[in-house]
Jmol script that loads the backbone (N, CA, C; Angstrom):
load data "model"
ATOM      1  N   MET A   1     106.557 103.372 119.446  1.00  0.00           N
ATOM      2  CA  MET A   1     106.601 104.163 117.913  1.00  0.00           C
ATOM      3  C   MET A   1     106.577 106.004 117.610  1.00  0.00           C
ATOM      4  N   ASP A   2     107.201 106.351 117.425  1.00  0.00           N
ATOM      5  CA  ASP A   2     107.105 107.881 117.481  1.00  0.00           C
ATOM      6  C   ASP A   2     106.879 107.493 116.006  1.00  0.00           C
ATOM      7  N   ALA A   3     106.640 109.177 115.451  1.00  0.00           N
ATOM      8  CA  ALA A   3     105.869 109.216 113.848  1.00  0.00           C
ATOM      9  C   ALA A   3     107.175 108.703 113.237  1.00  0.00           C
ATOM     10  N   THR A   4     108.012 109.434 113.374  1.00  0.00           N
ATOM     11  CA  THR A   4     109.100 109.367 112.577  1.00  0.00           C
ATOM     12  C   THR A   4     109.141 107.795 111.934  1.00  0.00           C
ATOM     13  N   SER A   5     109.330 106.476 112.688  1.00  0.00           N
ATOM     14  CA  SER A   5     109.494 105.582 112.597  1.00  0.00           C
ATOM     15  C   SER A   5     108.015 104.947 111.836  1.00  0.00           C
ATOM     16  N   ALA A   6     107.460 105.682 112.240  1.00  0.00           N
ATOM     17  CA  ALA A   6     105.501 104.491 112.168  1.00  0.00           C
ATOM     18  C   ALA A   6     104.924 105.268 111.120  1.00  0.00           C
ATOM     19  N   SER A   7     105.830 106.119 109.988  1.00  0.00           N
ATOM     20  CA  SER A   7     105.457 106.346 108.300  1.00  0.00           C
ATOM     21  C   SER A   7     105.701 105.411 107.822  1.00  0.00           C
ATOM     22  N   PRO A   8     106.725 105.065 107.807  1.00  0.00           N
ATOM     23  CA  PRO A   8     107.393 103.575 106.932  1.00  0.00           C
ATOM     24  C   PRO A   8     106.076 102.128 107.217  1.00  0.00           C
ATOM     25  N   ALA A   9     105.861 102.066 108.193  1.00  0.00           N
ATOM     26  CA  ALA A   9     104.956 100.853 108.618  1.00  0.00           C
ATOM     27  C   ALA A   9     103.407 100.737 108.229  1.00  0.00           C
ATOM     28  N   HIS A  10     103.009 102.188 108.566  1.00  0.00           N
ATOM     29  CA  HIS A  10     101.609 102.720 108.319  1.00  0.00           C
ATOM     30  C   HIS A  10     102.136 102.414 106.812  1.00  0.00           C
ATOM     31  N   LYS A  11     103.091 102.942 106.143  1.00  0.00           N
ATOM     32  CA  LYS A  11     102.354 102.955 104.343  1.00  0.00           C
ATOM     33  C   LYS A  11     103.228 101.931 103.754  1.00  0.00           C
ATOM     34  N   ALA A  12     103.485 100.291 104.976  1.00  0.00           N
ATOM     35  CA  ALA A  12     104.002  99.124 104.504  1.00  0.00           C
ATOM     36  C   ALA A  12     102.242  98.133 104.321  1.00  0.00           C
ATOM     37  N   VAL A  13     101.370  98.618 106.101  1.00  0.00           N
ATOM     38  CA  VAL A  13     100.345  98.023 106.087  1.00  0.00           C
ATOM     39  C   VAL A  13      99.677  98.925 104.356  1.00  0.00           C
ATOM     40  N   ILE A  14      99.629  99.960 103.838  1.00  0.00           N
ATOM     41  CA  ILE A  14      98.781 100.227 102.996  1.00  0.00           C
ATOM     42  C   ILE A  14      98.841  99.757 101.512  1.00  0.00           C
ATOM     43  N   GLN A  15     100.489  99.412 102.200  1.00  0.00           N
ATOM     44  CA  GLN A  15     100.894  98.158 100.914  1.00  0.00           C
ATOM     45  C   GLN A  15     100.541  97.468 100.149  1.00  0.00           C
ATOM     46  N   ARG A  16     100.809  96.409 101.235  1.00  0.00           N
ATOM     47  CA  ARG A  16      99.951  95.143 102.138  1.00  0.00           C
ATOM     48  C   ARG A  16      98.063  94.542 101.661  1.00  0.00           C
ATOM     49  N   LEU A  17      97.474  96.270 102.047  1.00  0.00           N
ATOM     50  CA  LEU A  17      95.877  95.821 101.527  1.00  0.00           C
ATOM     51  C   LEU A  17      95.729  96.300 100.620  1.00  0.00           C
ATOM     52  N   VAL A  18      96.008  96.913  99.273  1.00  0.00           N
ATOM     53  CA  VAL A  18      96.287  96.782  97.387  1.00  0.00           C
ATOM     54  C   VAL A  18      97.303  95.426  97.025  1.00  0.00           C
ATOM     55  N   ASP A  19      97.980  94.891  98.280  1.00  0.00           N
ATOM     56  CA  ASP A  19      98.533  93.588  97.139  1.00  0.00           C
ATOM     57  C   ASP A  19      97.997  92.957  97.349  1.00  0.00           C
ATOM     58  N   ASP A  20      97.936  92.468  99.162  1.00  0.00           N
ATOM     59  CA  ASP A  20      96.748  91.462  99.716  1.00  0.00           C
ATOM     60  C   ASP A  20      95.283  91.041  99.481  1.00  0.00           C
ATOM     61  N   VAL A  21      95.053  92.422  99.817  1.00  0.00           N
ATOM     62  CA  VAL A  21      93.491  92.676  99.739  1.00  0.00           C
ATOM     63  C   VAL A  21      92.724  93.160  98.605  1.00  0.00           C
ATOM     64  N   LEU A  22      92.829  93.633  97.727  1.00  0.00           N
ATOM     65  CA  LEU A  22      92.643  94.210  96.700  1.00  0.00           C
ATOM     66  C   LEU A  22      92.837  93.618  95.529  1.00  0.00           C
ATOM     67  N   ASN A  23      94.253  94.121  95.111  1.00  0.00           N
ATOM     68  CA  ASN A  23      94.956  93.161  94.505  1.00  0.00           C
ATOM     69  C   ASN A  23      95.079  91.354  94.245  1.00  0.00           C
ATOM     70  N   GLY A  24      94.710  91.171  95.429  1.00  0.00           N
ATOM     71  CA  GLY A  24      94.437  90.060  95.375  1.00  0.00           C
ATOM     72  C   GLY A  24      93.544  89.055  96.389  1.00  0.00           C
ATOM     73  N   GLY A  25      92.431  89.519  96.624  1.00  0.00           N
ATOM     74  CA  GLY A  25      91.326  89.322  96.790  1.00  0.00           C
ATOM     75  C   GLY A  25      91.261  89.000  98.410  1.00  0.00           C
ATOM     76  N   ARG A  26      92.062  88.592  99.084  1.00  0.00           N
ATOM     77  CA  ARG A  26      92.138  88.203 100.503  1.00  0.00           C
ATOM     78  C   ARG A  26      91.159  89.312 101.146  1.00  0.00           C
ATOM     79  N   LEU A  27      90.269  88.737 101.563  1.00  0.00           N
ATOM     80  CA  LEU A  27      89.940  89.928 102.493  1.00  0.00           C
ATOM     81  C   LEU A  27      89.694  89.695 104.094  1.00  0.00           C
ATOM     82  N   ASP A  28      90.384  88.331 104.669  1.00  0.00           N
ATOM     83  CA  ASP A  28      91.160  87.825 105.559  1.00  0.00           C
ATOM     84  C   ASP A  28      92.266  88.610 106.356  1.00  0.00           C
ATOM     85  N   VAL A  29      92.618  89.314 105.021  1.00  0.00           N
ATOM     86  CA  VAL A  29      93.961  90.278 105.471  1.00  0.00           C
ATOM     87  C   VAL A  29      93.589  91.215 106.173  1.00  0.00           C
ATOM     88  N   ILE A  30      91.952  91.171 106.093  1.00  0.00           N
ATOM     89  CA  ILE A  30      91.464  92.520 107.192  1.00  0.00           C
ATOM     90  C   ILE A  30      92.033  92.794 108.426  1.00  0.00           C
ATOM     91  N   ASP A  31      91.188  91.619 108.899  1.00  0.00           N
ATOM     92  CA  ASP A  31      91.467  91.432 110.382  1.00  0.00           C
ATOM     93  C   ASP A  31      92.975  91.719 110.869  1.00  0.00           C
ATOM     94  N   ASP A  32      93.907  92.036 110.010  1.00  0.00           N
ATOM     95  CA  ASP A  32      95.702  92.692 110.315  1.00  0.00           C
ATOM     96  C   ASP A  32      95.102  93.763 109.876  1.00  0.00           C
ATOM     97  N   LEU A  33      94.364  94.105 109.370  1.00  0.00           N
ATOM     98  CA  LEU A  33      95.291  95.665 108.699  1.00  0.00           C
ATOM     99  C   LEU A  33      94.752  96.779 109.592  1.00  0.00           C
ATOM    100  N   TYR A  34      93.200  96.190 110.394  1.00  0.00           N
ATOM    101  CA  TYR A  34      92.516  97.674 110.570  1.00  0.00           C
ATOM    102  C   TYR A  34      91.937  96.735 111.738  1.00  0.00           C
ATOM    103  N   ALA A  35      91.908  97.607 112.320  1.00  0.00           N
ATOM    104  CA  ALA A  35      91.064  97.931 113.720  1.00  0.00           C
ATOM    105  C   ALA A  35      90.071  97.151 114.356  1.00  0.00           C
ATOM    106  N   PRO A  36      89.960  96.137 115.122  1.00  0.00           N
ATOM    107  CA  PRO A  36      88.505  95.357 115.160  1.00  0.00           C
ATOM    108  C   PRO A  36      86.592  96.175 115.199  1.00  0.00           C
ATOM    109  N   GLU A  37      87.081  97.605 114.959  1.00  0.00           N
ATOM    110  CA  GLU A  37      85.919  97.989 114.912  1.00  0.00           C
ATOM    111  C   GLU A  37      85.858  98.461 113.868  1.00  0.00           C
ATOM    112  N   LEU A  38      86.544  97.898 112.071  1.00  0.00           N
ATOM    113  CA  LEU A  38      86.617  99.001 111.776  1.00  0.00           C
ATOM    114  C   LEU A  38      86.845  97.936 110.301  1.00  0.00           C
ATOM    115  N   ALA A  39      87.402  97.220 110.460  1.00  0.00           N
ATOM    116  CA  ALA A  39      87.437  95.601 109.467  1.00  0.00           C
ATOM    117  C   ALA A  39      86.076  95.327 109.136  1.00  0.00           C
ATOM    118  N   GLY A  40      84.809  94.878 110.475  1.00  0.00           N
ATOM    119  CA  GLY A  40      83.517  94.790 109.717  1.00  0.00           C
ATOM    120  C   GLY A  40      83.274  95.566 108.523  1.00  0.00           C
ATOM    121  N   ASP A  41      83.196  96.758 108.578  1.00  0.00           N
ATOM    122  CA  ASP A  41      83.211  98.070 107.667  1.00  0.00           C
ATOM    123  C   ASP A  41      83.987  97.636 106.092  1.00  0.00           C
ATOM    124  N   ALA A  42      84.962  97.170 106.890  1.00  0.00           N
ATOM    125  CA  ALA A  42      85.952  97.877 104.960  1.00  0.00           C
ATOM    126  C   ALA A  42      85.614  96.176 103.955  1.00  0.00           C
ATOM    127  N   LYS A  43      85.031  94.908 105.116  1.00  0.00           N
ATOM    128  CA  LYS A  43      84.480  93.574 104.839  1.00  0.00           C
ATOM    129  C   LYS A  43      83.940  94.241 103.934  1.00  0.00           C
ATOM    130  N   GLN A  44      82.487  95.122 103.695  1.00  0.00           N
ATOM    131  CA  GLN A  44      81.218  95.167 103.332  1.00  0.00           C
ATOM    132  C   GLN A  44      81.184  95.881 102.338  1.00  0.00           C
ATOM    133  N   TRP A  45      82.748  96.333 102.264  1.00  0.00           N
ATOM    134  CA  TRP A  45      82.360  97.451 101.532  1.00  0.00           C
ATOM    135  C   TRP A  45      83.260  97.402 100.517  1.00  0.00           C
ATOM    136  N   ILE A  46      84.482  96.695 100.880  1.00  0.00           N
ATOM    137  CA  ILE A  46      85.347  95.816 100.046  1.00  0.00           C
ATOM    138  C   ILE A  46      84.618  94.564  99.279  1.00  0.00           C
ATOM    139  N   ALA A  47      83.831  94.038  99.586  1.00  0.00           N
ATOM    140  CA  ALA A  47      83.557  91.738  98.662  1.00  0.00           C
ATOM    141  C   ALA A  47      82.559  92.470  97.847  1.00  0.00           C
ATOM    142  N   PRO A  48      81.629  92.889  98.058  1.00  0.00           N
ATOM    143  CA  PRO A  48      80.438  93.109  97.012  1.00  0.00           C
ATOM    144  C   PRO A  48      81.153  93.870  96.479  1.00  0.00           C
ATOM    145  N   PHE A  49      82.824  94.808  96.498  1.00  0.00           N
ATOM    146  CA  PHE A  49      83.101  95.140  95.013  1.00  0.00           C
ATOM    147  C   PHE A  49      83.916  94.484  94.042  1.00  0.00           C
ATOM    148  N   GLN A  50      84.089  93.211  94.962  1.00  0.00           N
ATOM    149  CA  GLN A  50      85.394  92.572  94.956  1.00  0.00           C
ATOM    150  C   GLN A  50      84.189  91.407  93.485  1.00  0.00           C
ATOM    151  N   ILE A  51      83.195  91.298  93.645  1.00  0.00           N
ATOM    152  CA  ILE A  51      82.157  90.446  92.932  1.00  0.00           C
ATOM    153  C   ILE A  51      81.749  90.890  91.918  1.00  0.00           C
ATOM    154  N   SER A  52      81.502  92.677  92.339  1.00  0.00           N
ATOM    155  CA  SER A  52      81.137  93.110  90.496  1.00  0.00           C
ATOM    156  C   SER A  52      82.905  93.711  89.415  1.00  0.00           C
ATOM    157  N   PHE A  53      83.268  93.289  90.302  1.00  0.00           N
ATOM    158  CA  PHE A  53      84.577  93.590  89.774  1.00  0.00           C
ATOM    159  C   PHE A  53      86.144  92.679  90.005  1.00  0.00           C
ATOM    160  N   PRO A  54      85.887  91.295  89.208  1.00  0.00           N
ATOM    161  CA  PRO A  54      87.107  90.179  90.121  1.00  0.00           C
ATOM    162  C   PRO A  54      88.127  90.338  89.291  1.00  0.00           C
ATOM    163  N   ASP A  55      88.002  90.985  87.937  1.00  0.00           N
ATOM    164  CA  ASP A  55      89.853  91.045  87.743  1.00  0.00           C
ATOM    165  C   ASP A  55      90.470  92.641  88.653  1.00  0.00           C
ATOM    166  N   MET A  56      89.386  93.044  90.041  1.00  0.00           N
ATOM    167  CA  MET A  56      90.079  95.053  89.528  1.00  0.00           C
ATOM    168  C   MET A  56      91.446  94.954  89.988  1.00  0.00           C
ATOM    169  N   ARG A  57      92.137  95.936  89.568  1.00  0.00           N
ATOM    170  CA  ARG A  57      94.124  95.542  90.370  1.00  0.00           C
ATOM    171  C   ARG A  57      93.512  97.234  90.602  1.00  0.00           C
ATOM    172  N   MET A  58      94.414  97.657  91.651  1.00  0.00           N
ATOM    173  CA  MET A  58      94.754  99.109  92.356  1.00  0.00           C
ATOM    174  C   MET A  58      96.059  99.210  91.856  1.00  0.00           C
ATOM    175  N   GLU A  59      96.385  99.963  91.781  1.00  0.00           N
ATOM    176  CA  GLU A  59      97.695 100.736  91.181  1.00  0.00           C
ATOM    177  C   GLU A  59      98.109 102.065  92.539  1.00  0.00           C
ATOM    178  N   ILE A  60      99.240 101.929  93.292  1.00  0.00           N
ATOM    179  CA  ILE A  60      99.893 103.252  93.688  1.00  0.00           C
ATOM    180  C   ILE A  60     100.310 104.147  93.587  1.00  0.00           C
ATOM    181  N   ILE A  61      99.718 105.156  93.259  1.00  0.00           N
ATOM    182  CA  ILE A  61     100.840 106.241  92.399  1.00  0.00           C
ATOM    183  C   ILE A  61     101.668 106.835  93.513  1.00  0.00           C
ATOM    184  N   ASP A  62     101.150 106.649  94.440  1.00  0.00           N
ATOM    185  CA  ASP A  62     101.455 107.994  95.358  1.00  0.00           C
ATOM    186  C   ASP A  62     101.300 107.396  96.932  1.00  0.00           C
ATOM    187  N   LEU A  63     101.968 107.439  98.232  1.00  0.00           N
ATOM    188  CA  LEU A  63     101.884 106.935  98.911  1.00  0.00           C
ATOM    189  C   LEU A  63     102.862 108.420  99.842  1.00  0.00           C
ATOM    190  N   ILE A  64     101.602 109.376 100.752  1.00  0.00           N
ATOM    191  CA  ILE A  64     102.459 110.023 102.261  1.00  0.00           C
ATOM    192  C   ILE A  64     101.948 109.311 103.241  1.00  0.00           C
ATOM    193  N   ALA A  65     103.370 109.851 103.734  1.00  0.00           N
ATOM    194  CA  ALA A  65     102.773 109.638 105.221  1.00  0.00           C
ATOM    195  C   ALA A  65     103.574 110.696 106.356  1.00  0.00           C
ATOM    196  N   GLU A  66     102.358 111.016 107.245  1.00  0.00           N
ATOM    197  CA  GLU A  66     103.574 111.579 108.405  1.00  0.00           C
ATOM    198  C   GLU A  66     102.326 111.343 109.928  1.00  0.00           C
ATOM    199  N   GLY A  67     103.207 111.470 110.454  1.00  0.00           N
ATOM    200  CA  GLY A  67     102.726 110.668 111.665  1.00  0.00           C
ATOM    201  C   GLY A  67     101.672 109.585 111.560  1.00  0.00           C
ATOM    202  N   ASP A  68     100.415 109.575 112.105  1.00  0.00           N
ATOM    203  CA  ASP A  68      98.833 108.881 112.992  1.00  0.00           C
ATOM    204  C   ASP A  68      98.737 108.462 111.032  1.00  0.00           C
ATOM    205  N   THR A  69      98.704 109.030 110.193  1.00  0.00           N
ATOM    206  CA  THR A  69      97.875 109.771 108.982  1.00  0.00           C
ATOM    207  C   THR A  69      98.944 109.173 107.353  1.00  0.00           C
ATOM    208  N   VAL A  70      98.547 108.436 106.513  1.00  0.00           N
ATOM    209  CA  VAL A  70      98.832 107.365 105.431  1.00  0.00           C
ATOM    210  C   VAL A  70      97.362 108.506 103.975  1.00  0.00           C
ATOM    211  N   VAL A  71      98.238 109.702 103.171  1.00  0.00           N
ATOM    212  CA  VAL A  71      97.417 109.779 102.489  1.00  0.00           C
ATOM    213  C   VAL A  71      97.546 109.004 101.043  1.00  0.00           C
ATOM    214  N   GLY A  72      97.717 108.399 100.478  1.00  0.00           N
ATOM    215  CA  GLY A  72      97.516 107.273  99.106  1.00  0.00           C
ATOM    216  C   GLY A  72      96.417 108.121  98.119  1.00  0.00           C
ATOM    217  N   ARG A  73      97.945 108.317  96.644  1.00  0.00           N
ATOM    218  CA  ARG A  73      96.643 108.690  95.486  1.00  0.00           C
ATOM    219  C   ARG A  73      96.782 107.115  94.951  1.00  0.00           C
ATOM    220  N   PHE A  74      96.039 106.684  94.120  1.00  0.00           N
ATOM    221  CA  PHE A  74      95.859 105.441  93.511  1.00  0.00           C
ATOM    222  C   PHE A  74      95.270 105.470  92.367  1.00  0.00           C
ATOM    223  N   THR A  75      94.808 104.260  90.919  1.00  0.00           N
ATOM    224  CA  THR A  75      94.652 104.072  90.255  1.00  0.00           C
ATOM    225  C   THR A  75      94.160 102.474  89.921  1.00  0.00           C
ATOM    226  N   CYS A  76      92.793 102.678  89.492  1.00  0.00           N
ATOM    227  CA  CYS A  76      91.589 101.654  89.409  1.00  0.00           C
ATOM    228  C   CYS A  76      91.263 100.778  88.129  1.00  0.00           C
ATOM    229  N   SER A  77      91.904  99.993  87.402  1.00  0.00           N
ATOM    230  CA  SER A  77      91.080  99.542  87.286  1.00  0.00           C
ATOM    231  C   SER A  77      90.075  98.055  87.286  1.00  0.00           C
ATOM    232  N   ALA A  78      89.208  97.596  85.751  1.00  0.00           N
ATOM    233  CA  ALA A  78      88.258  96.724  85.697  1.00  0.00           C
ATOM    234  C   ALA A  78      87.352  96.588  85.285  1.00  0.00           C
ATOM    235  N   THR A  79      86.881  95.235  84.954  1.00  0.00           N
ATOM    236  CA  THR A  79      86.078  94.756  84.655  1.00  0.00           C
ATOM    237  C   THR A  79      84.645  94.505  84.962  1.00  0.00           C
ATOM    238  N   HIS A  80      83.466  94.779  84.607  1.00  0.00           N
ATOM    239  CA  HIS A  80      82.072  95.034  85.211  1.00  0.00           C
ATOM    240  C   HIS A  80      81.379  93.243  84.832  1.00  0.00           C
ATOM    241  N   ARG A  81      81.847  92.754  86.077  1.00  0.00           N
ATOM    242  CA  ARG A  81      80.918  91.180  86.394  1.00  0.00           C
ATOM    243  C   ARG A  81      80.292  90.859  86.797  1.00  0.00           C
ATOM    244  N   GLY A  82      79.359  91.464  87.636  1.00  0.00           N
ATOM    245  CA  GLY A  82      78.668  91.051  88.218  1.00  0.00           C
ATOM    246  C   GLY A  82      78.143  92.561  88.926  1.00  0.00           C
ATOM    247  N   GLU A  83      76.870  92.138  88.865  1.00  0.00           N
ATOM    248  CA  GLU A  83      75.811  93.572  89.480  1.00  0.00           C
ATOM    249  C   GLU A  83      76.973  94.815  90.506  1.00  0.00           C
ATOM    250  N   TRP A  84      76.215  96.214  89.854  1.00  0.00           N
ATOM    251  CA  TRP A  84      76.691  96.878  90.916  1.00  0.00           C
ATOM    252  C   TRP A  84      75.951  97.963  90.871  1.00  0.00           C
ATOM    253  N   LEU A  85      76.453  98.801  92.394  1.00  0.00           N
ATOM    254  CA  LEU A  85      74.868 100.179  92.485  1.00  0.00           C
ATOM    255  C   LEU A  85      73.787  99.499  91.444  1.00  0.00           C
ATOM    256  N   GLY A  86      73.114  98.654  91.419  1.00  0.00           N
ATOM    257  CA  GLY A  86      71.793  98.072  90.780  1.00  0.00           C
ATOM    258  C   GLY A  86      71.780  98.011  89.271  1.00  0.00           C
ATOM    259  N   HIS A  87      72.416  97.719  89.233  1.00  0.00           N
ATOM    260  CA  HIS A  87      73.654  97.918  88.085  1.00  0.00           C
ATOM    261  C   HIS A  87      73.417  96.721  87.250  1.00  0.00           C
ATOM    262  N   PRO A  88      73.154  95.531  86.205  1.00  0.00           N
ATOM    263  CA  PRO A  88      73.226  94.467  85.973  1.00  0.00           C
ATOM    264  C   PRO A  88      74.456  94.533  85.058  1.00  0.00           C
ATOM    265  N   PRO A  89      75.707  93.312  85.112  1.00  0.00           N
ATOM    266  CA  PRO A  89      77.400  93.397  84.804  1.00  0.00           C
ATOM    267  C   PRO A  89      76.824  93.906  83.340  1.00  0.00           C
ATOM    268  N   THR A  90      77.958  94.789  82.357  1.00  0.00           N
ATOM    269  CA  THR A  90      78.220  94.925  81.440  1.00  0.00           C
ATOM    270  C   THR A  90      79.386  94.574  80.686  1.00  0.00           C
ATOM    271  N   GLY A  91      79.570  94.364  81.182  1.00  0.00           N
ATOM    272  CA  GLY A  91      81.182  93.046  80.948  1.00  0.00           C
ATOM    273  C   GLY A  91      82.010  94.411  80.196  1.00  0.00           C
ATOM    274  N   ARG A  92      82.583  95.900  80.318  1.00  0.00           N
ATOM    275  CA  ARG A  92      82.887  96.792  79.567  1.00  0.00           C
ATOM    276  C   ARG A  92      83.955  97.076  80.864  1.00  0.00           C
ATOM    277  N   ARG A  93      84.874  96.597  80.947  1.00  0.00           N
ATOM    278  CA  ARG A  93      86.357  97.436  81.690  1.00  0.00           C
ATOM    279  C   ARG A  93      86.300  99.087  81.688  1.00  0.00           C
ATOM    280  N   PHE A  94      86.852  99.379  82.811  1.00  0.00           N
ATOM    281  CA  PHE A  94      87.201 101.087  82.683  1.00  0.00           C
ATOM    282  C   PHE A  94      88.543 100.575  83.612  1.00  0.00           C
ATOM    283  N   GLU A  95      89.210 101.880  83.166  1.00  0.00           N
ATOM    284  CA  GLU A  95      90.776 101.990  82.754  1.00  0.00           C
ATOM    285  C   GLU A  95      90.666 103.164  83.338  1.00  0.00           C
ATOM    286  N   ALA A  96      91.987 103.101  84.477  1.00  0.00           N
ATOM    287  CA  ALA A  96      93.039 103.776  85.189  1.00  0.00           C
ATOM    288  C   ALA A  96      91.753 105.578  86.530  1.00  0.00           C
ATOM    289  N   ILE A  97      90.687 104.996  86.717  1.00  0.00           N
ATOM    290  CA  ILE A  97      89.557 105.568  87.451  1.00  0.00           C
ATOM    291  C   ILE A  97      91.118 106.195  88.933  1.00  0.00           C
ATOM    292  N   ASP A  98      91.491 107.729  88.876  1.00  0.00           N
ATOM    293  CA  ASP A  98      91.565 108.239  89.738  1.00  0.00           C
ATOM    294  C   ASP A  98      90.818 107.725  91.665  1.00  0.00           C
ATOM    295  N   GLU A  99      92.096 107.876  91.837  1.00  0.00           N
ATOM    296  CA  GLU A  99      91.399 107.600  93.527  1.00  0.00           C
ATOM    297  C   GLU A  99      92.569 108.404  94.801  1.00  0.00           C
ATOM    298  N   VAL A 100      91.981 109.214  96.097  1.00  0.00           N
ATOM    299  CA  VAL A 100      92.749 109.296  97.218  1.00  0.00           C
ATOM    300  C   VAL A 100      91.647 109.513  98.261  1.00  0.00           C
ATOM    301  N   SER A 101      92.604 108.456  99.279  1.00  0.00           N
ATOM    302  CA  SER A 101      92.200 108.342 100.087  1.00  0.00           C
ATOM    303  C   SER A 101      92.742 108.522 101.434  1.00  0.00           C
ATOM    304  N   ILE A 102      92.497 108.964 102.613  1.00  0.00           N
ATOM    305  CA  ILE A 102      93.340 109.907 103.852  1.00  0.00           C
ATOM    306  C   ILE A 102      93.160 107.551 104.933  1.00  0.00           C
ATOM    307  N   PHE A 103      93.914 107.744 105.447  1.00  0.00           N
ATOM    308  CA  PHE A 103      94.048 106.247 106.580  1.00  0.00           C
ATOM    309  C   PHE A 103      94.551 107.166 107.523  1.00  0.00           C
ATOM    310  N   ARG A 104      94.040 106.950 109.240  1.00  0.00           N
ATOM    311  CA  ARG A 104      93.958 107.175 109.795  1.00  0.00           C
ATOM    312  C   ARG A 104      94.907 105.919 111.070  1.00  0.00           C
ATOM    313  N   PHE A 105      95.523 106.011 111.648  1.00  0.00           N
ATOM    314  CA  PHE A 105      96.031 104.541 112.399  1.00  0.00           C
ATOM    315  C   PHE A 105      96.016 105.106 113.761  1.00  0.00           C
ATOM    316  N   ARG A 106      96.552 103.682 114.845  1.00  0.00           N
ATOM    317  CA  ARG A 106      96.894 103.595 116.213  1.00  0.00           C
ATOM    318  C   ARG A 106      96.899 102.060 116.138  1.00  0.00           C
ATOM    319  N   GLU A 107      97.855 102.209 116.645  1.00  0.00           N
ATOM    320  CA  GLU A 107      98.944 100.644 116.938  1.00  0.00           C
ATOM    321  C   GLU A 107      98.804  99.840 116.020  1.00  0.00           C
ATOM    322  N   GLY A 108      99.848 100.642 115.116  1.00  0.00           N
ATOM    323  CA  GLY A 108      99.581  99.913 113.289  1.00  0.00           C
ATOM    324  C   GLY A 108      98.825  99.233 112.651  1.00  0.00           C
ATOM    325  N   ARG A 109      97.399  99.862 113.100  1.00  0.00           N
ATOM    326  CA  ARG A 109      96.021  99.172 112.065  1.00  0.00           C
ATOM    327  C   ARG A 109      95.283 100.495 111.457  1.00  0.00           C
ATOM    328  N   ILE A 110      94.652 100.346 110.923  1.00  0.00           N
ATOM    329  CA  ILE A 110      93.410 101.436 109.938  1.00  0.00           C
ATOM    330  C   ILE A 110      92.504 101.065 111.285  1.00  0.00           C
ATOM    331  N   VAL A 111      92.699 102.386 111.846  1.00  0.00           N
ATOM    332  CA  VAL A 111      91.331 102.817 112.867  1.00  0.00           C
ATOM    333  C   VAL A 111      90.370 104.016 112.382  1.00  0.00           C
ATOM    334  N   ALA A 112      90.822 104.745 110.877  1.00  0.00           N
ATOM    335  CA  ALA A 112      89.688 106.059 110.249  1.00  0.00           C
ATOM    336  C   ALA A 112      89.889 105.253 108.457  1.00  0.00           C
ATOM    337  N   ALA A 113      89.398 106.137 107.242  1.00  0.00           N
ATOM    338  CA  ALA A 113      89.422 106.194 106.420  1.00  0.00           C
ATOM    339  C   ALA A 113      88.290 107.218 105.136  1.00  0.00           C
ATOM    340  N   TRP A 114      89.063 107.489 104.808  1.00  0.00           N
ATOM    341  CA  TRP A 114      88.281 109.088 103.865  1.00  0.00           C
ATOM    342  C   TRP A 114      88.323 108.828 102.802  1.00  0.00           C
ATOM    343  N   GLY A 115      87.905 108.765 102.144  1.00  0.00           N
ATOM    344  CA  GLY A 115      87.915 108.497 100.348  1.00  0.00           C
ATOM    345  C   GLY A 115      87.522 108.932  99.396  1.00  0.00           C
ATOM    346  N   ILE A 116      88.187 109.496  97.671  1.00  0.00           N
ATOM    347  CA  ILE A 116      87.149 110.175  97.079  1.00  0.00           C
ATOM    348  C   ILE A 116      87.556 109.160  95.028  1.00  0.00           C
ATOM    349  N   GLU A 117      86.958 109.009  94.438  1.00  0.00           N
ATOM    350  CA  GLU A 117      86.430 108.307  93.647  1.00  0.00           C
ATOM    351  C   GLU A 117      86.453 108.752  92.733  1.00  0.00           C
ATOM    352  N   ASP A 118      87.046 108.623  90.732  1.00  0.00           N
ATOM    353  CA  ASP A 118      85.949 109.523  90.273  1.00  0.00           C
ATOM    354  C   ASP A 118      84.699 108.765  89.351  1.00  0.00           C
ATOM    355  N   ASN A 119      84.289 108.611  90.602  1.00  0.00           N
ATOM    356  CA  ASN A 119      83.102 107.340  89.971  1.00  0.00           C
ATOM    357  C   ASN A 119      82.330 108.381  88.232  1.00  0.00           C
ATOM    358  N   LEU A 120      82.523 109.400  88.067  1.00  0.00           N
ATOM    359  CA  LEU A 120      82.007 109.853  87.143  1.00  0.00           C
ATOM    360  C   LEU A 120      82.755 108.764  86.059  1.00  0.00           C
ATOM    361  N   THR A 121      83.613 109.443  86.187  1.00  0.00           N
ATOM    362  CA  THR A 121      84.082 108.979  84.843  1.00  0.00           C
ATOM    363  C   THR A 121      83.904 106.920  84.286  1.00  0.00           C
ATOM    364  N   ARG A 122      84.047 106.407  85.641  1.00  0.00           N
ATOM    365  CA  ARG A 122      83.845 105.033  86.136  1.00  0.00           C
ATOM    366  C   ARG A 122      83.021 104.650  85.176  1.00  0.00           C
ATOM    367  N   LEU A 123      81.427 105.392  85.813  1.00  0.00           N
ATOM    368  CA  LEU A 123      80.069 105.168  84.552  1.00  0.00           C
ATOM    369  C   LEU A 123      80.572 105.190  83.468  1.00  0.00           C
ATOM    370  N   GLU A 124      80.900 106.715  82.879  1.00  0.00           N
ATOM    371  CA  GLU A 124      81.093 106.516  81.409  1.00  0.00           C
ATOM    372  C   GLU A 124      81.694 105.373  81.299  1.00  0.00           C
ATOM    373  N   GLN A 125      82.754 105.655  81.275  1.00  0.00           N
ATOM    374  CA  GLN A 125      83.927 103.888  80.395  1.00  0.00           C
ATOM    375  C   GLN A 125      83.333 102.779  80.810  1.00  0.00           C
ATOM    376  N   LEU A 126      82.082 102.813  81.806  1.00  0.00           N
ATOM    377  CA  LEU A 126      81.495 101.318  82.028  1.00  0.00           C
ATOM    378  C   LEU A 126      79.605 101.051  80.698  1.00  0.00           C
ATOM    379  N   GLY A 127      79.916 102.582  80.629  1.00  0.00           N
ATOM    380  CA  GLY A 127      78.041 102.837  79.450  1.00  0.00           C
ATOM    381  C   GLY A 127      76.812 103.042  79.958  1.00  0.00           C
ATOM    382  N   LEU A 128      77.013 103.412  81.713  1.00  0.00           N
ATOM    383  CA  LEU A 128      76.162 103.587  82.437  1.00  0.00           C
ATOM    384  C   LEU A 128      75.711 104.902  83.058  1.00  0.00           C
ATOM    385  N   ARG A 129      76.782 105.736  81.838  1.00  0.00           N
ATOM    386  CA  ARG A 129      76.117 107.200  82.140  1.00  0.00           C
ATOM    387  C   ARG A 129      76.024 107.557  81.258  1.00  0.00           C
TER     388      ARG A 129
END
end "model"
wireframe off; spacefill off
backbone 0.3
color backbone group
């Protein structure tokens, strides 16, 4: 698969990550999307967040793909229903928190991911700062 034909397929993987895993709660799908050496780490990050914020909704704002890389800009909204970062549930909601992630692909699967989130605004909206 050349870089041009890979880009739409890589973007489709991120769409599935958002739809099925992050919004749909299907951790089993991670094994299809991530390389085996990274799938366990992804589950360890996503599972506790889904427990803390079970109604989480991620929205894709932009997906830009080139070669083996996809950059995504997202917003995230959810209600704090379980312990998070040592904080008991507040029952408060955060809305439209900005996130940017960079995903690297090999053989159609995510092999590396980096991200930045506006956690200061998230903490403020939850009343934790």
